[in-house]
gemmi code that builds the backbone of each chain (N, CA, C; Angstrom):
import gemmi

chains = {
    "A": [
        ("MET", (53.755, 100.296, 33.228), (53.377, 100.761, 31.543), (52.189, 101.772, 31.818)),
        ("GLU", (51.832, 102.474, 31.061), (50.606, 103.945, 31.151), (49.609, 103.145, 30.787)),
        ("LEU", (48.351, 103.703, 31.558), (47.352, 103.190, 30.949), (46.874, 103.618, 29.624)),
        ("THR", (47.417, 103.700, 28.557), (47.013, 104.132, 27.609), (45.716, 104.024, 26.819)),
        ("ARG", (45.078, 104.162, 26.161), (43.867, 103.500, 24.843), (45.198, 102.435, 24.489)),
        ("ARG", (46.514, 102.813, 23.849), (46.711, 101.408, 22.946), (46.822, 100.993, 23.774)),
        ("ASN", (48.025, 100.775, 25.162), (47.973, 100.111, 25.495), (47.211, 98.406, 26.365)),
        ("ALA", (45.891, 99.075, 26.784), (44.641, 99.096, 26.783), (44.339, 97.496, 25.621)),
        ("ILE", (44.358, 97.976, 24.759), (44.046, 97.007, 23.182), (44.841, 96.359, 23.028)),
        ("ILE", (46.228, 96.720, 23.206), (47.262, 95.313, 23.592), (46.561, 94.139, 24.483)),
        ("VAL", (46.739, 94.747, 25.964), (46.518, 93.591, 26.967), (45.067, 93.247, 27.181)),
        ("GLY", (43.856, 94.017, 26.027), (43.314, 93.043, 26.318), (43.366, 91.490, 25.050)),
        ("ALA", (43.918, 92.352, 23.998), (43.932, 91.417, 22.873), (44.904, 90.266, 23.021)),
        ("GLY", (46.136, 90.426, 24.124), (46.952, 89.276, 24.868), (45.880, 87.937, 25.654)),
        ("ALA", (45.344, 88.737, 26.521), (43.981, 88.318, 27.146), (43.606, 87.722, 26.496)),
        ("PHE", (42.240, 88.284, 25.664), (41.505, 87.505, 24.611), (42.976, 85.965, 23.612)),
        ("VAL", (44.201, 86.443, 23.035), (44.314, 84.870, 23.327), (44.860, 83.545, 24.429)),
        ("VAL", (44.867, 84.418, 25.441), (45.082, 82.817, 26.669), (44.242, 82.651, 27.076)),
        ("ALA", (42.888, 83.585, 27.011), (41.686, 82.875, 26.875), (41.078, 81.225, 25.998)),
        ("GLY", (41.552, 82.071, 24.625), (41.302, 81.181, 24.122), (42.581, 79.844, 23.627)),
        ("LEU", (43.448, 79.712, 24.528), (44.218, 78.198, 24.112), (43.230, 77.178, 23.924)),
        ("PRO", (43.189, 77.140, 25.619), (42.816, 76.050, 26.458), (42.228, 75.365, 25.664)),
        ("ILE", (40.916, 75.464, 25.187), (39.860, 75.170, 24.116), (40.884, 74.665, 22.690)),
        ("ARG", (41.394, 75.578, 21.723), (41.508, 75.247, 20.975), (43.347, 74.512, 20.828)),
        ("ALA", (43.368, 74.030, 22.410), (44.459, 73.326, 22.551), (43.754, 71.316, 22.776)),
        ("MET", (42.456, 71.777, 23.472), (42.278, 70.736, 23.479), (41.395, 69.860, 22.152)),
        ("ALA", (40.699, 70.954, 21.709), (39.943, 70.788, 19.857), (41.319, 69.832, 19.337)),
        ("ALA", (42.685, 70.107, 19.052), (43.811, 69.909, 18.285), (44.411, 68.500, 19.047)),
        ("ALA", (43.981, 68.436, 20.351), (44.450, 67.452, 20.598), (43.807, 65.982, 20.479)),
        ("SER", (42.002, 66.093, 19.963), (41.778, 64.865, 20.088), (41.609, 64.925, 18.477)),
        ("GLU", (41.858, 65.853, 17.669), (42.692, 66.066, 16.211), (43.387, 64.767, 16.033)),
        ("ASP", (44.475, 65.453, 16.713), (45.604, 64.715, 17.188), (45.805, 62.732, 16.793)),
        ("ALA", (44.584, 62.813, 18.229), (44.443, 61.144, 18.883), (43.653, 60.268, 17.347)),
        ("ILE", (43.009, 61.481, 16.647), (42.015, 60.688, 15.942), (43.023, 60.672, 14.463)),
        ("ALA", (44.007, 61.564, 14.381), (44.520, 61.198, 12.995), (45.454, 60.150, 13.068)),
        ("ALA", (46.054, 59.920, 14.762), (47.164, 59.068, 15.160), (46.709, 57.578, 14.872)),
        ("PHE", (45.001, 57.932, 15.016), (44.357, 56.224, 14.814), (44.341, 55.824, 13.416)),
        ("THR", (43.742, 57.073, 12.325), (43.526, 56.837, 11.482), (44.591, 56.605, 10.682)),
        ("GLY", (45.493, 57.651, 10.599), (46.496, 57.831, 10.064), (45.919, 58.152, 8.690)),
        ("GLY", (45.725, 59.286, 8.665), (45.105, 60.838, 8.265), (44.048, 60.266, 7.053)),
        ("ALA", (43.690, 59.438, 7.562), (42.473, 58.568, 6.349), (40.675, 59.309, 6.666)),
        ("GLU", (40.276, 59.209, 5.825), (38.903, 60.086, 5.643), (38.121, 58.983, 7.221)),
        ("VAL", (37.264, 60.304, 7.821), (36.428, 59.746, 8.275), (35.157, 59.893, 8.019)),
        ("GLY", (34.165, 58.614, 7.408), (33.120, 58.825, 7.316), (31.778, 58.590, 8.628)),
        ("ALA", (30.747, 58.401, 7.868), (29.000, 57.653, 8.947), (29.261, 56.730, 8.805)),
        ("GLY", (28.115, 55.755, 9.599), (28.125, 54.036, 8.879), (28.203, 53.080, 10.115)),
        ("ASP", (28.803, 51.968, 10.257), (28.230, 51.055, 10.704), (29.067, 51.094, 11.818)),
        ("ILE", (28.549, 52.772, 12.953), (29.272, 51.948, 14.521), (28.354, 52.856, 14.998)),
        ("LYS", (28.175, 52.023, 16.415), (27.122, 53.383, 17.008), (27.233, 52.933, 18.823)),
        ("LEU", (27.029, 54.586, 19.062), (27.727, 54.090, 20.777), (26.477, 55.245, 21.206)),
        ("THR", (26.130, 54.408, 22.429), (25.460, 55.101, 22.630), (26.240, 55.247, 24.562)),
        ("ALA", (25.486, 56.575, 25.107), (25.344, 57.543, 26.056), (24.286, 57.732, 26.362)),
        ("PRO", (24.597, 58.149, 27.632), (22.990, 58.924, 28.482), (23.243, 60.412, 27.850)),
        ("GLU", (21.991, 60.775, 27.467), (21.959, 62.511, 27.182), (22.567, 63.537, 28.686)),
        ("ILE", (21.991, 63.075, 29.607), (22.108, 63.756, 31.424), (23.039, 62.800, 32.109)),
        ("ALA", (24.421, 63.197, 32.073), (24.910, 62.250, 33.183), (25.561, 62.892, 34.493)),
        ("GLU", (24.134, 62.915, 35.866), (24.906, 63.675, 37.167), (25.897, 63.551, 37.736)),
        ("ASN", (26.604, 61.968, 37.643), (27.572, 62.185, 37.564), (28.493, 62.040, 36.956)),
        ("GLY", (30.058, 62.615, 36.493), (30.458, 62.664, 35.288), (31.936, 61.168, 35.741)),
        ("ASN", (31.773, 61.221, 37.185), (33.142, 59.890, 37.313), (32.859, 58.963, 36.693)),
        ("THR", (31.426, 58.062, 36.544), (31.144, 57.161, 36.274), (30.123, 56.850, 35.039)),
        ("VAL", (30.359, 57.363, 33.824), (29.131, 57.424, 33.134), (29.106, 56.078, 31.801)),
        ("PRO", (28.199, 55.480, 31.834), (28.016, 54.300, 31.801), (27.813, 54.557, 29.710)),
        ("ILE", (28.767, 53.892, 29.059), (28.742, 54.434, 27.074), (28.518, 52.553, 26.548)),
        ("GLU", (28.183, 52.477, 25.905), (28.802, 51.702, 24.958), (28.684, 51.557, 23.552)),
        ("VAL", (29.501, 50.604, 22.952), (29.911, 50.842, 21.544), (29.872, 49.912, 20.773)),
        ("ALA", (28.847, 49.805, 19.389), (28.816, 48.525, 19.048), (29.114, 48.621, 17.216)),
        ("SER", (28.763, 47.765, 16.712), (29.337, 47.993, 15.456), (29.327, 46.258, 14.511)),
        ("ASP", (29.382, 45.819, 13.766), (29.114, 44.768, 13.114), (30.597, 44.163, 12.436)),
        ("THR", (31.418, 45.085, 11.741), (32.586, 44.969, 11.104), (33.701, 45.348, 11.695)),
        ("ALA", (33.413, 46.084, 12.672), (34.399, 47.375, 13.206), (35.799, 46.287, 13.249)),
        ("THR", (37.007, 46.292, 13.285), (38.353, 45.842, 13.992), (38.539, 46.536, 15.656)),
        ("GLU", (38.465, 47.521, 14.969), (38.805, 48.332, 16.559), (37.813, 49.575, 16.829)),
        ("ILE", (38.135, 49.599, 18.108), (36.741, 50.820, 17.572), (37.848, 51.656, 19.337)),
        ("MET", (37.678, 53.188, 19.123), (38.672, 53.984, 19.690), (37.725, 55.102, 20.222)),
        ("VAL", (36.981, 55.510, 21.893), (36.334, 56.368, 22.073), (37.332, 57.443, 22.608)),
        ("LEU", (36.616, 59.073, 22.598), (37.517, 59.781, 22.645), (36.636, 60.627, 23.627)),
        ("ALA", (36.883, 61.219, 24.267), (35.811, 62.233, 25.080), (36.769, 63.729, 24.887)),
        ("THR", (36.017, 64.639, 24.229), (36.573, 65.897, 23.244), (36.813, 66.319, 24.295)),
        ("GLY", (36.147, 67.243, 25.612), (36.079, 67.793, 26.486), (37.248, 67.980, 27.752)),
        ("ASN", (38.145, 66.215, 27.889), (38.502, 66.228, 28.187), (39.993, 66.695, 29.002)),
        ("PRO", (40.485, 67.242, 29.802), (42.394, 67.820, 30.001), (42.828, 66.319, 28.830)),
        ("THR", (42.736, 65.320, 28.853), (42.696, 64.068, 27.697), (42.023, 63.414, 27.496)),
        ("PRO", (42.275, 63.624, 25.794), (41.140, 63.213, 24.650), (41.154, 61.595, 25.392)),
        ("GLY", (41.884, 60.599, 25.234), (41.956, 59.265, 25.442), (40.655, 59.119, 26.477)),
        ("VAL", (40.344, 57.786, 25.240), (39.429, 57.123, 26.547), (39.348, 55.829, 26.264)),
        ("ALA", (39.930, 55.041, 25.419), (40.117, 53.084, 25.740), (40.206, 53.216, 23.763)),
        ("THR", (40.908, 52.111, 23.797), (40.847, 51.485, 22.234), (40.611, 50.224, 22.584)),
        ("PHE", (39.485, 49.743, 21.670), (39.203, 48.192, 21.804), (39.865, 47.367, 20.026)),
        ("LYS", (40.159, 46.360, 20.659), (40.145, 45.598, 19.535), (39.726, 44.833, 19.320)),
        ("PHE", (39.044, 44.166, 18.470), (38.466, 42.886, 18.709), (38.842, 41.235, 18.112)),
        ("GLY", (39.332, 40.861, 19.017), (40.346, 39.136, 18.541), (39.126, 38.447, 17.388)),
        ("LYS", (39.354, 37.575, 17.276), (39.300, 36.350, 16.372), (37.283, 36.121, 17.741)),
        ("LEU", (37.339, 35.825, 18.045), (36.584, 34.893, 19.528), (35.822, 36.550, 20.194)),
        ("ALA", (35.834, 37.311, 19.366), (34.719, 38.050, 19.589), (33.423, 38.059, 19.226)),
        ("ALA", (32.280, 38.042, 19.884), (31.011, 37.526, 19.204), (30.568, 38.250, 18.541)),
        ("SER", (30.302, 39.803, 18.977), (29.359, 40.618, 18.688), (30.918, 41.887, 18.490)),
        ("ARG", (30.585, 42.769, 17.766), (31.588, 43.473, 17.798), (31.322, 45.189, 18.229)),
        ("SER", (31.170, 44.255, 20.207), (30.963, 45.670, 20.719), (31.093, 44.943, 22.611)),
        ("ALA", (30.906, 46.476, 22.764), (31.760, 46.494, 24.838), (30.753, 47.389, 25.514)),
        ("SER", (30.815, 47.632, 26.323), (30.545, 48.526, 27.595), (30.850, 48.430, 28.797)),
        ("THR", (31.125, 49.967, 28.996), (32.362, 50.256, 30.454), (32.236, 51.373, 30.542)),
        ("ARG", (32.783, 52.003, 31.434), (32.088, 53.423, 32.078), (33.815, 54.353, 32.792)),
        ("ILE", (32.927, 55.539, 31.821), (33.878, 56.730, 31.799), (34.258, 57.154, 32.748)),
        ("ARG", (35.041, 58.543, 32.652), (34.859, 59.751, 33.129), (34.737, 60.597, 32.532)),
        ("LEU", (34.156, 62.291, 32.628), (33.739, 63.071, 31.761), (34.031, 64.765, 32.882)),
        ("ALA", (34.634, 65.129, 32.723), (35.179, 65.959, 32.976), (33.748, 67.287, 32.460)),
        ("GLY", (33.584, 67.330, 32.192), (32.055, 68.432, 32.429), (31.428, 67.929, 31.187)),
        ("THR", (30.435, 69.192, 30.570), (29.448, 68.865, 29.437), (30.490, 68.852, 27.906)),
        ("GLN", (30.130, 67.889, 26.965), (31.296, 67.335, 25.988), (30.136, 66.408, 25.238)),
        ("ASP", (30.746, 66.172, 23.442), (30.812, 65.295, 23.138), (31.571, 64.657, 23.025)),
        ("VAL", (31.336, 62.378, 22.845), (31.820, 61.664, 23.449), (32.029, 61.323, 21.684)),
        ("VAL", (33.068, 60.545, 21.694), (33.240, 60.474, 20.054), (34.066, 58.972, 19.893)),
        ("ALA", (33.301, 58.086, 18.476), (33.246, 56.899, 19.294), (34.321, 56.746, 17.565)),
        ("ILE", (35.565, 55.966, 17.030), (35.841, 55.891, 15.684), (35.740, 54.404, 15.537)),
        ("ALA", (35.481, 53.865, 14.974), (35.734, 52.706, 14.166), (36.556, 52.001, 13.194)),
        ("LYS", (37.298, 51.162, 13.423), (38.483, 50.645, 12.568), (37.609, 49.878, 11.546)),
        ("LEU", (36.897, 49.726, 9.928), (36.617, 48.814, 9.915), (37.394, 47.723, 9.173)),
        ("GLU", (36.844, 46.062, 8.752), (36.955, 45.198, 8.287), (38.212, 45.398, 7.382)),
        ("ASP", (37.022, 46.792, 5.778), (37.928, 46.913, 5.027), (38.746, 47.717, 4.806)),
        ("GLY", (39.158, 48.414, 6.307), (40.220, 49.411, 6.384), (39.610, 50.687, 6.350)),
        ("SER", (37.769, 50.680, 6.500), (37.729, 52.285, 6.235), (37.080, 52.562, 7.344)),
        ("PHE", (37.101, 53.967, 8.236), (36.696, 54.786, 8.994), (35.839, 55.152, 9.198)),
        ("VAL", (34.697, 55.333, 10.382), (33.329, 55.863, 10.506), (33.272, 55.905, 12.001)),
        ("LYS", (32.845, 57.358, 12.512), (32.686, 58.198, 13.277), (31.600, 58.378, 14.053)),
        ("ALA", (30.948, 58.413, 15.410), (29.197, 58.811, 15.608), (30.227, 59.143, 16.632)),
        ("SER", (28.900, 59.618, 17.627), (29.436, 61.154, 18.142), (28.053, 61.272, 19.193)),
        ("SER", (27.997, 61.695, 20.555), (27.057, 62.094, 20.977), (27.363, 63.191, 22.485)),
        ("THR", (26.705, 63.805, 22.516), (26.512, 64.797, 23.142), (26.460, 64.377, 24.631)),
        ("VAL", (26.958, 64.655, 25.673), (26.926, 64.226, 27.246), (26.389, 65.522, 28.069)),
        ("LYS", (25.552, 65.491, 29.219), (25.371, 67.072, 29.391), (25.630, 66.078, 31.162)),
        ("VAL", (26.917, 66.856, 32.048), (27.630, 66.469, 32.885), (27.556, 67.198, 34.609)),
        ("THR", (26.619, 67.002, 35.125), (26.245, 67.440, 35.810), (27.249, 68.060, 37.046)),
        ("ILE", (27.885, 67.088, 37.285), (29.090, 67.100, 38.567), (30.368, 66.183, 37.147)),
        ("GLY", (31.344, 67.036, 37.533), (32.655, 67.165, 36.683), (33.147, 65.586, 37.393)),
        ("GLY", (34.050, 64.928, 36.363), (34.559, 63.720, 36.862), (36.379, 63.295, 37.215)),
        ("CYS", (36.605, 64.494, 37.235), (38.011, 65.112, 36.747), (39.115, 65.453, 38.383)),
        ("GLY", (38.216, 65.691, 39.240), (37.958, 66.248, 40.427), (39.367, 68.930, 40.370)),
        ("GLY", (39.153, 68.796, 40.730), (39.791, 70.410, 40.659), (41.321, 69.466, 40.431)),
    ],
    "B": [
        ("MET", (52.630, 48.076, 43.718), (51.435, 48.010, 43.953), (50.490, 48.521, 44.563)),
        ("ALA", (50.052, 48.846, 43.640), (48.330, 49.520, 44.248), (47.707, 48.622, 45.225)),
        ("LYS", (47.013, 48.650, 45.949), (46.878, 48.152, 47.455), (44.896, 47.399, 46.644)),
        ("GLY", (45.071, 46.366, 47.419), (43.767, 46.021, 47.797), (42.793, 46.062, 45.987)),
        ("VAL", (43.848, 45.046, 45.336), (43.321, 44.747, 43.435), (42.619, 43.704, 43.736)),
        ("LYS", (41.072, 43.862, 43.046), (40.369, 42.247, 43.337), (40.023, 41.940, 42.621)),
        ("PRO", (40.269, 40.688, 41.221), (39.926, 41.225, 40.302), (37.803, 40.099, 40.134)),
        ("ARG", (37.522, 41.090, 39.459), (36.194, 39.389, 39.445), (35.505, 39.976, 38.223)),
        ("VAL", (35.509, 38.021, 38.134), (34.476, 37.786, 36.362), (33.300, 37.575, 36.571)),
        ("LYS", (32.376, 37.657, 35.268), (31.243, 36.586, 35.561), (31.189, 35.592, 34.498)),
        ("VAL", (31.341, 34.282, 34.396), (31.627, 33.905, 33.136), (30.267, 32.733, 33.359)),
        ("PRO", (28.949, 31.994, 32.942), (28.331, 30.814, 32.693), (29.161, 29.750, 32.671)),
        ("LYS", (28.941, 29.212, 33.428), (30.336, 28.116, 33.452), (29.897, 26.459, 32.467)),
        ("THR", (28.951, 26.794, 31.918), (28.668, 26.021, 30.606), (28.143, 27.124, 29.296)),
        ("ALA", (28.264, 26.187, 28.207), (27.454, 26.537, 27.405), (27.972, 26.089, 26.134)),
        ("ALA", (27.053, 26.087, 25.273), (26.652, 24.549, 24.366), (28.093, 25.451, 22.896)),
        ("ALA", (28.963, 24.589, 22.474), (30.091, 24.727, 21.245), (29.535, 26.157, 20.518)),
        ("GLY", (29.861, 26.855, 20.310), (29.571, 27.751, 19.274), (28.700, 28.706, 19.593)),
        ("ASP", (28.199, 28.652, 20.621), (27.112, 30.098, 21.498), (28.570, 30.714, 21.743)),
        ("SER", (27.471, 32.282, 21.810), (28.184, 33.483, 22.358), (27.878, 33.567, 23.720)),
        ("ILE", (28.594, 33.947, 24.756), (28.129, 34.526, 25.568), (28.496, 36.139, 26.266)),
        ("THR", (27.765, 36.179, 26.898), (28.417, 37.502, 28.221), (28.984, 37.434, 28.978)),
        ("ILE", (30.125, 37.899, 29.031), (30.845, 38.025, 30.247), (31.588, 39.533, 30.829)),
        ("LYS", (30.906, 39.666, 31.705), (31.468, 41.241, 32.598), (32.356, 40.510, 33.487)),
        ("THR", (32.816, 42.261, 33.372), (34.823, 41.725, 34.767), (34.385, 43.383, 35.077)),
        ("LEU", (35.242, 43.371, 36.610), (35.373, 44.374, 37.285), (36.354, 44.458, 38.055)),
        ("ILE", (37.456, 44.768, 38.081), (38.474, 45.254, 38.910), (38.656, 46.130, 39.382)),
        ("SER", (38.592, 45.936, 41.313), (39.175, 47.026, 42.041), (40.406, 47.721, 42.201)),
        ("HIS", (40.520, 49.479, 41.857), (41.492, 49.709, 40.755), (41.030, 51.562, 41.673)),
        ("LYS", (41.791, 51.946, 41.942), (41.597, 53.073, 41.951), (41.603, 54.020, 41.060)),
        ("MET", (42.271, 54.084, 40.127), (42.491, 54.428, 38.150), (42.380, 56.581, 38.714)),
        ("GLU", (43.773, 56.134, 39.538), (43.918, 57.828, 39.607), (44.584, 58.168, 38.529)),
        ("SER", (44.117, 59.529, 37.933), (43.692, 60.064, 36.861), (45.140, 61.260, 36.801)),
        ("GLY", (45.727, 61.446, 37.292), (47.397, 62.303, 37.346), (46.467, 64.126, 36.978)),
        ("GLN", (45.192, 63.712, 37.246), (44.639, 65.232, 37.022), (43.857, 65.894, 38.236)),
        ("ARG", (43.907, 65.202, 39.419), (43.688, 65.666, 40.972), (44.680, 66.024, 41.479)),
        ("LYS", (44.272, 66.909, 42.155), (45.222, 67.263, 43.583), (45.466, 66.779, 45.378)),
        ("ASP", (46.370, 66.459, 45.673), (45.896, 66.508, 46.705), (45.631, 67.805, 47.815)),
        ("GLY", (45.692, 67.807, 49.064), (44.990, 68.325, 50.255), (46.157, 69.754, 49.953)),
        ("ASP", (46.762, 69.742, 49.721), (48.603, 70.877, 49.523), (48.359, 71.437, 48.114)),
        ("GLY", (47.594, 70.772, 47.693), (47.525, 71.677, 46.002), (48.587, 70.852, 44.800)),
        ("ASN", (49.233, 69.352, 45.234), (49.914, 69.418, 44.532), (49.445, 67.798, 44.134)),
        ("PRO", (49.858, 68.002, 42.449), (49.337, 66.914, 41.423), (49.139, 65.573, 42.430)),
        ("ILE", (48.469, 65.164, 42.041), (48.327, 63.138, 42.812), (48.913, 62.369, 41.020)),
        ("PRO", (50.177, 61.735, 41.056), (50.623, 60.953, 39.987), (49.937, 60.275, 39.221)),
        ("ARG", (49.528, 59.932, 38.265), (48.717, 59.260, 37.890), (49.136, 57.474, 37.814)),
        ("SER", (48.031, 56.956, 38.133), (48.405, 55.026, 38.188), (46.957, 54.660, 38.304)),
        ("ILE", (47.378, 54.402, 37.050), (46.234, 53.392, 36.356), (45.992, 51.826, 36.217)),
        ("ILE", (45.470, 51.598, 35.322), (45.435, 50.363, 34.627), (45.316, 50.097, 32.847)),
        ("ASN", (46.443, 50.022, 32.316), (46.692, 50.978, 31.203), (46.410, 49.633, 29.971)),
        ("ARG", (46.136, 48.744, 30.571), (45.678, 47.568, 29.031), (45.040, 46.251, 29.848)),
        ("PHE", (43.672, 46.206, 29.187), (42.714, 44.490, 29.613), (42.666, 43.708, 28.710)),
        ("THR", (43.239, 42.696, 28.605), (42.744, 41.762, 27.917), (42.213, 39.891, 28.049)),
        ("CYS", (41.277, 39.363, 27.036), (40.527, 38.324, 27.571), (40.758, 37.514, 26.612)),
        ("GLU", (41.573, 36.231, 27.040), (41.960, 35.235, 26.118), (41.236, 33.730, 25.941)),
        ("PHE", (40.970, 33.430, 24.623), (40.058, 32.137, 25.775), (40.774, 31.108, 24.452)),
        ("ASN", (41.666, 29.391, 25.092), (42.690, 28.914, 24.501), (43.746, 29.621, 24.082)),
        ("GLY", (44.121, 31.025, 24.803), (45.284, 31.218, 24.110), (45.014, 32.442, 22.641)),
        ("GLU", (43.165, 32.024, 22.724), (42.699, 33.283, 21.188), (42.533, 34.442, 21.961)),
        ("SER", (42.810, 35.390, 21.063), (42.516, 36.396, 21.193), (40.745, 37.150, 21.470)),
        ("VAL", (40.201, 37.645, 22.808), (38.095, 37.510, 22.366), (38.418, 39.560, 22.150)),
        ("VAL", (39.079, 40.158, 23.390), (39.821, 41.508, 23.536), (40.553, 41.990, 23.479)),
        ("ASP", (40.556, 43.605, 23.349), (41.655, 43.756, 23.966), (42.187, 45.170, 23.542)),
        ("VAL", (42.317, 46.023, 25.191), (41.603, 47.192, 24.955), (43.124, 48.436, 25.966)),
        ("ALA", (43.420, 49.252, 25.203), (44.319, 49.757, 25.998), (43.434, 50.476, 26.461)),
        ("MET", (43.512, 51.545, 27.746), (42.923, 52.062, 29.081), (44.214, 53.296, 28.363)),
        ("GLU", (42.794, 54.063, 28.614), (43.136, 55.465, 29.665), (43.455, 56.580, 30.770)),
        ("ALA", (43.402, 57.537, 30.765), (43.284, 58.062, 32.703), (41.480, 58.049, 32.787)),
        ("ALA", (40.467, 58.291, 31.283), (39.437, 58.706, 31.327), (38.825, 56.997, 31.472)),
        ("ILE", (38.957, 56.369, 32.370), (37.966, 55.204, 32.079), (37.494, 55.227, 33.838)),
        ("SER", (37.004, 54.874, 34.438), (36.170, 55.209, 35.671), (37.297, 54.330, 36.419)),
        ("THR", (36.895, 54.421, 37.944), (37.540, 54.015, 39.490), (36.894, 52.360, 39.344)),
        ("ASN", (37.351, 51.659, 39.622), (36.851, 50.303, 39.594), (36.685, 50.018, 37.655)),
        ("PRO", (37.650, 49.679, 36.637), (37.432, 49.223, 35.771), (36.586, 48.239, 35.546)),
        ("TYR", (35.616, 48.601, 34.828), (34.503, 47.364, 34.347), (34.239, 47.215, 32.676)),
        ("PHE", (34.521, 45.809, 32.389), (33.829, 45.759, 30.984), (33.106, 44.797, 30.315)),
        ("GLU", (32.234, 44.769, 29.826), (31.004, 44.194, 29.282), (30.644, 43.706, 27.766)),
        ("PHE", (31.737, 42.626, 26.964), (31.578, 42.526, 25.556), (31.362, 40.604, 25.791)),
        ("GLU", (30.942, 40.121, 24.624), (30.437, 38.809, 24.218), (31.696, 38.647, 23.157)),
        ("ALA", (31.494, 37.154, 24.088), (32.557, 35.665, 23.358), (32.257, 35.078, 22.703)),
        ("LEU", (32.528, 34.354, 21.909), (32.264, 33.336, 21.316), (32.965, 31.825, 21.895)),
        ("VAL", (31.967, 30.792, 22.047), (32.868, 29.068, 22.595), (32.633, 28.398, 22.128)),
        ("PRO", (34.326, 27.797, 21.304), (34.206, 26.508, 19.924), (33.970, 25.332, 20.566)),
        ("GLU", (34.749, 25.205, 22.457), (35.389, 24.225, 22.935), (35.718, 23.913, 24.022)),
        ("ALA", (35.153, 23.421, 24.711), (35.591, 23.770, 26.791), (36.630, 24.226, 27.020)),
        ("GLY", (37.302, 25.061, 27.535), (38.620, 25.763, 27.375), (38.223, 26.608, 29.174)),
        ("GLU", (39.618, 26.778, 28.825), (39.876, 28.487, 29.920), (39.748, 29.705, 29.026)),
        ("PHE", (38.968, 30.634, 30.183), (39.295, 32.166, 29.338), (40.031, 32.806, 30.687)),
        ("LYS", (40.715, 33.147, 29.633), (42.050, 34.088, 30.946), (42.213, 36.156, 30.509)),
        ("PHE", (41.896, 35.983, 31.433), (42.142, 37.812, 31.646), (42.946, 38.094, 32.565)),
        ("THR", (43.693, 39.553, 31.127), (45.032, 39.726, 31.966), (44.838, 41.552, 32.449)),
        ("TRP", (45.052, 42.140, 33.752), (45.062, 43.873, 33.497), (46.443, 44.105, 33.733)),
        ("TYR", (46.825, 45.359, 32.821), (48.148, 45.399, 33.266), (48.595, 46.795, 34.112)),
        ("ASP", (48.887, 46.800, 35.052), (49.109, 48.326, 35.890), (50.447, 49.550, 35.187)),
        ("ASP", (49.718, 50.882, 35.150), (51.263, 51.085, 35.583), (53.074, 51.002, 35.844)),
        ("ASP", (52.108, 50.239, 36.897), (53.636, 50.555, 37.930), (54.117, 48.821, 37.869)),
        ("GLY", (53.917, 48.988, 36.552), (54.072, 46.727, 36.084), (53.826, 46.299, 36.921)),
        ("SER", (52.297, 46.055, 37.660), (52.342, 45.137, 37.922), (51.186, 44.338, 37.411)),
        ("VAL", (51.077, 43.469, 36.811), (50.013, 42.276, 36.666), (49.465, 41.998, 36.658)),
        ("TYR", (47.604, 41.519, 36.594), (47.034, 41.447, 37.421), (46.173, 40.000, 36.626)),
        ("ASP", (45.701, 39.082, 37.129), (45.208, 38.093, 35.918), (44.304, 36.805, 36.718)),
        ("THR", (42.925, 36.689, 36.251), (42.339, 35.446, 36.953), (42.428, 34.891, 35.208)),
        ("THR", (41.417, 33.293, 35.790), (40.704, 32.802, 34.863), (39.785, 31.994, 35.156)),
        ("LYS", (38.933, 31.446, 34.155), (37.121, 31.102, 34.659), (37.552, 29.725, 33.654)),
        ("LYS", (36.927, 28.443, 33.893), (36.180, 27.504, 32.652), (35.457, 27.425, 32.600)),
        ("ILE", (35.159, 26.651, 31.338), (33.730, 27.073, 30.352), (33.900, 25.521, 30.138)),
        ("ALA", (32.767, 24.558, 30.823), (32.472, 23.442, 30.178), (31.052, 23.355, 28.572)),
        ("ILE", (31.603, 22.724, 27.890), (30.419, 22.170, 26.978), (29.093, 22.200, 27.204)),
        ("GLY", (27.906, 21.825, 27.135), (26.467, 21.526, 28.061), (25.150, 22.275, 28.086)),
    ],
}
model = gemmi.Model(1)
for chain_id, residues in chains.items():
    chain = gemmi.Chain(chain_id)
    for i, (resn, *xyz) in enumerate(residues, 1):
        res = gemmi.Residue()
        res.name, res.seqid = resn, gemmi.SeqId(i, " ")
        for name, pos in zip(("N", "CA", "C"), xyz):
            atom = gemmi.Atom()
            atom.name, atom.element = name, gemmi.Element(name[0])
            atom.pos, atom.b_iso = gemmi.Position(*pos), 0.0
            res.add_atom(atom)
        chain.add_residue(res)
    model.add_chain(chain)
structure = gemmi.Structure()
structure.add_model(model)
structure.setup_entities()
């Protein structure tokens, strides 16, 4: 193919679309995960607290904590990971508080999102940006 | 079955009836995420623990669905109510079908 101005524009546009894909695909994956959890219901703000460090030196183990007073289930998503799912906590009858902490992997600087299903059936969301110095998903 | 899997759980020995206690659990497991590659550039297959449950006398305390983004040696901390003396049962479910469990007794006093 001769490199004319027209061809150069076409190739350039193609490269742009390909480069744009992963980011869009990731955002779509977290949106799909949220939709699967909420069943398409609206997600508001409210009784959910997500505690995560502002800066994590090592993305392999980032301590996080989720807490809520009235949640029955809390889902945690890492929106910038190759697969956004992190964990879903279901609290049973004998859970003294609707809170839990764990350690997660983050591939890079990104938003961590927690979505809680409350006792009244509504959904609330909290998010926190974590800066990651060394990514935790391996090359 | 993944090698060297050892569950560790920290539960107080006694509690007052109706009290809430903090439980800490840790299980040694590689939690291979499926994203890493070996020296030849071949992806290492995913091998993680995908579910953790804690029960007290058969009643659920917490049930966690885990994905690949949980760190190596999964750690959980949560709170449980102790209505009576009994036994906590902790169970971890591995991708390969293995089930690891451990129990802890708690007395009222």
